[in-house]
N, C-alpha and C positions, 0 to 999 in steps of 0.2 A: 642766679639764672644760668642755665646751661648754654654755652655759646653756640651760635649757629654753625660754626665750623664742625662741632661735634656731630650734629645731625647730618651735615653734608657728608662727612666721612662715613657715618653709620649707613647712610643710604647707599653710598658707593660700595661698601663692603657687602651689603645685602644684594645689590645688583650683581656683583661678581659671584656671589654664592649661587644665585639662580643660573649663572652661566657655567657652573662647574661641570654639569653633566655634558653639556655640549662640547666643552673643551676637550673631553676625553677622546672625542672623535678626531681631533686635530693633533693629538699627541704623536710625536715622531715614532714610527715603528717600521720595521722592514715589511715590504710587500713582495711576496714570492708567488710565482705562477708557473705551473707546468701545463703546457699546451701541446696536445697531440692530435695530429690529423692523419687518418689512414684512408686512402681511396683506391690505391692500386693493390687489389687483393689477388692472391695466387689461385684461390679455389672457389671464389664466389663473385657475384656481380661487382664490378668496379663502380666507384662513386665519383662523380664529377667535382663536387664542391669541397670536400674536406681539406685539400691542399690549400686552396684559396682561403677557406675559413680559418685554418690554423695560422697561415701567414699573416692575415689581416688582424686576427685577434691578438697575435703576438705583438704586432706593431702598435695596436691601440693600447694595450696594457703597458708597453714600454713608455708610451707617451705620457702616461700618468704615474710614472716612476715605479712600476713593478720590475723586479728582477725576474726575467722570463727565461725559462728553459723550453725551447721549442723542438719537437721531434716529428718527423714525417715517416709514414710507411714502415713502422716498426714490426719486426717479427716478435713472437711471443717472448723469447729469451731476452731480446733487446729491451722490450717494453718493461719486463719485470725489473731489469737492472736500473732502467731510467727512473721508474717509480720509487724503487728502494733508495736510490741516491737522493732523490728529491725529498722523500720522507725524512731521511737522516739529516738533511740540511735545515729542517725546521727547528726554530727555537721558540720558547714561550713568548707569547704576545705578538708573534708574527701574524700578519694578515696573509692567509693562504688561499689561493684560487687554483682549482683544477678544471681544465677544459678538454673535452674529447669530442672530435668529430669523426664519424666512421660508422661501421656496423655495430649494433648492440642488440642484445637479446635477453629475454628472461626465461628461466627454466626452473620449475619447482621453487618459486618465490625468491629466486636469486637472479640478479642482473649480471650479465657478462659483456665485457668489451672484447670485440673480435680483432685480434692482431692480423697482420698481413698474411701470415703463413698458416692460419687455422684451416685445417682440412674440412671438407664437407663431412659432417658428423651428426650423431644423435645426441640428445640432451645429456645422457649419462657421461659423455666424453668431455663436456664443456669445462669441467673443473681442471682437467689436465691440458686442454688445448686453447683455452681462452683466459681472460683475466677477470676475476670477480670484482665488480665495481664496489660492492658494499665493503669488501675487505680494504680497498684503497681508502674509502671514506673513513672507515673506522681508524685505520692506522694514522692517517693525516690528523684526525681530531685528537688522537691519543697523545700527540706531541704538545698539547695545550696551547694551540695558537689563539690569537685574539678572536679569530673567526675562520671557519672553513667554508668557502664558496665552491660548490660542486656543480659544474655546468656540463650537461650531456646533450650533444646534438647528434644522437645516434639511434633514433627510433625508426630507421628505415626498415623495410621488409626484408627479413632474412629467414630463409627456409632451413629447417633442420631435416636431415635425412631420416625417414621412418624405416627402421630395419625390418619391420614386420610386413612391409609392402614391397612388391617388385619395384626395384629402382627405375625401371623403364616405364612404369605405368603413370597415369595422371595423378595418382595419390601418393607419389613417392616422397613427397615432402610433408613435414608436419607443421601445420600452421598454428598449433596451440601456443606457440612461443612468440606470437606477434606482440610487439611493443615491450615496454619495460614495467617492472614492478615498483611501486612507491618505495622510496628510501628515506630513512630518518637517522639522525645522529645528533645528540645534544651539542649545541654550539655551532651547528652547521646550517647552511641554507642550500637546498638542492633544487635544481631546475632542469627539467627535461624539455626537449623540443615539442613534445606532445603529451597528452594525457596517458596515464598507464593503460596498457592494453590496446593502444591505437598506434598508427604509424604516421610518420612525418611525410610531408610532400617532398619528393626529391626534386630539387630545383634545376631540372634539366634546361639547359640554355641560359641559366642564370649564373651569375658569378658566385653567389653565396647561397647556402641553405637559408630558408625563410627565417628560422629562429635566430641564426647567427647574423643575418642581415639586420635585424632589429637590435640585437645585442650591440653590434658595432655602432649603430645609430645612437644608442643611449648610454653606453657603458662609461663614456668619458665625461658625463654630466657632473659638473662640480657641485659639491655640497648637497648631493642627492642621496638619500638612504638607498642601499642596494635593493630593499624591498620595493621601493617606489620605482626604481629603474626596471626591475623585473615586471612590475605592473604595467609600465609603459610598453615593454617588449611584448607582453602577452596581448595587450590591446592591439598593437600593430599587426601581430601575426593573425589574430582572429579576424581583423578587418580585411586584410589582404587576401586571406584564404577563404573569406566568406564563411567562417566558422567551421571549415573542414579540418583545420588544425588548431588545437587549443593547447598551449604550453601548460606544463604542470610545475607548480612551485610548492615546496614543502620546507618550512622553517622551524627550527628549534633554537631560537636565539633569545638570550636574556639581555643582550646589550642593545642600546638604542643608538640611532644616528651612525650607522656603519657606512662610511663614505669611501668608495674606491678612489675618488679624486677629491680629497678634502683641501679646501683653500681657506685658511684662517682669515676671517674678516678683521679689520682694524679694531682694536680695543680702545675704549674711551680713556683718554690720558688725564683728564682733569676731574677729580672727584666731584667738585661742585657743579659740574655741568648738568648732572642729572638730579641734583639734590631736591629741587622744588617738586619735580614730578613724583619722586618716590616718597618724599615726606608727606605728600597729600595722601598716598596710599597707606603710609604707616599710621597716621593719626586721624584718619577719617572716622 
């Protein structure tokens, strides 16, 4: 007769095997974040919230053990160097998060982040005077991180100059560029403050932009998958804005249980403790 201890240990091993997938979420890994906020623009409308947004997002991420690089009001050359330095710091299996608050725009199916010194320009000039967001996402992901989380609170209204119209006239700006274009990259999760082609509500008189307000509320939730966190953020924004602002989330993730704040629960220490429960399942 096979001793009961054998079945006890067998049940324990099977129990541990079922927890293997969950344990990968708690595996020690570096967590890196680049947080940029730009509100004091030289040539376009200044924004009230990005400085607070970036400062508080940086503090929130540090509190859950992210190594954070935070920068405010960067000019284009400065922003390019900061992004390159961050990209080069990434190692395989790092958890990577990029956050930007400021002006953003899409032109010809490309999204651009607007640095402090970007002049009033037309769409054709953006590649030389702004920062291509898809290029940042691609380069971050190409360093083989565990996951890339890409958060853009930058769907504010930003007018491009229309060179075919008298700059003094009422139609001097081109509104075709309102909002952002959907972005995708394998192994990444992308979230915008609002749906593609729409604009976010500027939180005048508020400490934070609406999207960032709910990110700050939920992002430190322990043992919560980032997809569920962003679902909670989306729900909060929709309810407070009465559906006038609807965040956009696009994911191309193969991994499960991606926790920004993973706290390992106590593991059972005695194999026999769960034996009877799982033996019933084994031999039913």
